[in-house]
N, C-alpha and C positions, 0 to 999 in steps of 0.2 A: 523965526520959530525954531525951537530946539528939537532935534531929532531924538526920539526916545531910544534909550540903550536897549537893544533887543538881544536875545540869546545869540543870534547870528553875529552881531557886532562883537560880543564878548568872545565868542569862539574864534573869530578872525584875529582879535588881539592876542589871544593865547597861542594861536597858530603862528603868529608873527614872532612871539617870544621863542617858540621852539626853533623856528628857522634861524633866528639870530644866534641862539645858544649853539646849535649844531654847526653853524658856519664858523663861529669863533673857535670851537674845538677843532674843526678840520683845518683851519688856517693858523692855529696857534695864537696869533694876534692879528688885529685888523683895524683899519680906520672905518669911519662911517661909510665913506665912498666905496671901500673894498667890500664891506658887508652888503651894501646895496647892489653891487655888481654880482655878488655871489648868490644872494637870495632872491633878487628880482623886486625887492621892496624899494621904496623911495628912501633917499638919504634922510629926509625928515622923520619917516617912520622908524628907521634904524636908530636915529638919535633919541626918539622918544622911548623906545624899548631899552636902549642902553642906559638911559637915565634911571629908569625903573630898576634895572638889574644892578646898577651901581649902588642904589639906595639899599637894596636887600643884602648887598655884599657878594652876590654871585659873580659879578663882573667887576674888574678893577681897571682904573685908568692908568695907562703906562706913560712913559715919556713921549713927548710930541716928536713927530717926524721932523727931520731937517727941512727947513723951508727952501723951496725952489723959486721963491719970489713972492708968493702970497702968504696968507696966514698958515702957519704950520698945523698939520692935521694931528689930532689926538688919536693915539692908538689905545685899543682895549683888548683885554684877555679875560678868560674865565679864571676865577680864583680856585686853584686846585684844593685849597684847604676849606672850601665852603662846606663840604661834607665829606665823609668817608663811606666806603661801601664794604660790607663783609660778604665774601664768597666762601662757602663751606660745603664740603661733601663728605658723606660717610660711605665706606665700602667694607666688604667682608661678610661675616656671618654672625650668628648669635654667640658663637664661642670666641671669635677673634675679629675685632673691628679696628678700623683706622679712620680717624677724622683728619681731614686736610683743610687747613684754614689759610685764607689769603685776604689781606686788607688792602684796598686800593683807594686812591684819591678820587675826587670828583672828575678828574680828567682821565682816569683809568690807569694811572701809574701805580705799580705795586709798592706799598709801603712796608709790608712785612708779610712773611709766609712761614708757616710751620705745620707740623703734623704731630698727632698723638696716637698711640696704639693702646687698645683696651682688650682685656679678657672679660667676656660677658658684660658688654656695655650696658649701662643703665640710662634711663631718661635723665636722671639727675646729673650724671657725668656729661651727657650731651649738652644740656642747658648750661652747666657750669663752664664748659668750653666756650660757649657763646658769650657768657658773662665775662669770662677772662679777656676775650678779644675786645669787647666793648670797654672794659676797664682800661685796657692798654691803649685804646683808640676811642676816646669819648666822642669824637665827631661822627661816629658811625650813625647813619640815619636810615640805612636800607640794608637788607640781608637777603641773599639768595641761597637756598639749600638744595643740594642734589642728592638723590637717593637711588639705589638700585632696585627699582620697582615701578609700580603704576601709581601715579599721583594725579588726582583730578580735583580741581577747584580747591586745592590746598589740603585735601584729605588723602591719606596714604591707603590705597585699596589693596596693594600687594607689595611685598618687599622681601629681599633676601635676608634682611635683618628683622625678625619677627617683632621686635620691640616697637617698631613704628607702625605696624599694620593696624588699621582702624583709627589711627590718630588724626584729628583735625589739626594738622601741624601748624599751618600758617596762622590760624586763629589763636592757638595756644601761645605761639611765640610773640605775636603782636600784642596780646594782652600782657604777657610777662615782661617784655622789653620796651614796648611803646614805640616801635619803629616799623617801617614798611618791611613786609616779609613776603617772599614768594618761594614756592618749592616746586620742583619738577623732576622728571625722570633723568637719570644719568646720561642716557644716550642722546636725548634731545639736546641737552646742554653741550655734550661733546661734539655732536654733529654741527651745531651752530658755531662753536668755537673754531672748529676746523674750517668751516665755510668762511668765517670772517677773516681768518688768518691767511687763507690760501687762495680763495677765489670769490671775493666779496661782490664782484660784478656779474658773476655767473648766474644765469637764469635757468639753465638746464638742471634737472634733478641731481642730487648728491646724496649718497648714503654712507653711513658710518657703522661698521660692524665691530662688536667687541665679543671675543670668546674668552670668558673668565675661566679660571682653572676648575672651579667646582660648581658653577652655576650655569643657568641657561644662557644661550647666546642672546645678545641684545643688539638692537639696531635703531639708529636715528636717521631721519630723512629731512632734507631741506629741498623745497621745491619753489621756484620763483621767488627766491629770497625770503621764504617763510618756513619755519619749522612745521612739519606735518604732525599735527596732534591727533587727528582723527575725531570722530563724533563723540567718543567717550574717553579720549586721551589714551587709547589702546594701540594706536598706530606704532609699528615697529616691534611688536611682540612676536618676533619671527619664530620663537620656539613653538608656536601653534601652527606653523606651516606643516602640511602633510608630507614631510620628507624625513628620512632617518636622521635623528639627532641625539641619540643616547650616548652615554659615556664610552660605549664600546665602538662607536662610529669614528673612524679616523678623521682628524681635523681637516685634512684636505678634502675629503668627501663632503663633510659638513659645509665647508666654505664654497665648494663648487655648486652644491645644491642651492645655497642661499644666493650666490651671485647670479645664477641662472634664473632664479625666481624673481629677483629684483629687476633684472634686465627685462624680463617678460612683462612685469607689472608697471614699473615706473621709468624704465629705460634711462638709467642715470648716466651722466657723463663721467662721474668719478665715484669710486667706492674706496673709502679708507678702511683698513683692517688693523686691529690691534688685539693683544692678548698674549698670555704667557706662551701659548703654543704656536703663535704666529711669528713668522720670520720672513725675510726677503726671499729665501729659498722656497718656503711654503707658498708664498704669493705667486712666485714665478710658475710653480707647478699648477696652482689653481687656475691661473690665466691660460696655461697650455691646455688643460683639460676642458676649460670652458669653450675655447676656440674650436674644439672638436664638433660642437653643436651650434654655437653662436656665430653668426656671420661677423667677420672682422669689423664691418662698419657699425655694428651695434654693440661691440665690446667696450665696456667702460675702462678707463684708466684705473688700475688697482694700485693703491698707495699704502705703503707700510708705515704704521705709527708705533714706535717703540713703546710709548706710554701714552695713556689717554690724559694724564694729569694736566699738561699745558692746554690742550684743547678744552678739557672739562672746565678748568678755572676761568679761562677766557670766556667760554660760553655762559657760565653763571654770571660773571661780572657784566658782560655786555647786555644780556637779556634783562637782568635785574635793573641795571642802570636805565635802560630804555623804558621799562615799565614804571620805575620809580619816577622818572621825569614826567611821564604821561599822567601818573596819578597826582603828583603834587601841583602840576600846572592846570590840569583839566578837572580836578576832583570836584570843584564847586560848580 
């Protein structure tokens, strides 16, 4: 008697696909036996998944291992050209903006990176920049957009660049370009990128503070290996904290107040700080003043980030890639 294919059975099969893909990316290449040892799946199950992935082109068969007496084992690897991913962020103001673009392979390797500056950026210029990237890399199948503001469910609720406010950005771009799109807050992406690059196994809270030259302070938080979004994607809007934060407040005072607030609320192990007014000397003084009231055992490590760009782009790429993989495998 045949067992009916249930939703649970389909979900298990899809979960197995994710396990094999993630293991192949982590191992670079692997045999069925190595994948079985890494994922906990049987060799037969790994073989079935690999056969399916080879048919779609996502995985390719490599040369066989040198035989040690038995039948030589076939090695497999993910094909980096199976698709490309576009990571893009916009920074600045209504008068002067910059778009930073990065295109990476299915394995996360950067293929090309560039930026453009604009005076009074228009929506047409923004979408033209995306179109240019797709024209240069036709294999792009997913896109992540970072903005300096509040983004919820793909809609821009607030932004330092008024052009985007009120725009249902992901819906518009999906319709225009026909690819997977997600958009999020700049600090969430930056915090995630820093986390993945520096402490991917850390479960203790981590915070990332940016002090822009002419805008409100931003903050992203990672807790238990997850970006803290908040109930309405408002987490990290530290400019609403009841502490002095105007332009006339010295940057050291601002940072001391924010660090002390974060320590009291989430007790982070690490806080990264970046911005035009931030320097190693500023961070050292912030740490000294914080220790006047914070017991040493509760004081987080303060880390200077000269630029948010590397963290930002890695965060966009990694989160977009993970969500794109989830959508294309589990969508049905």
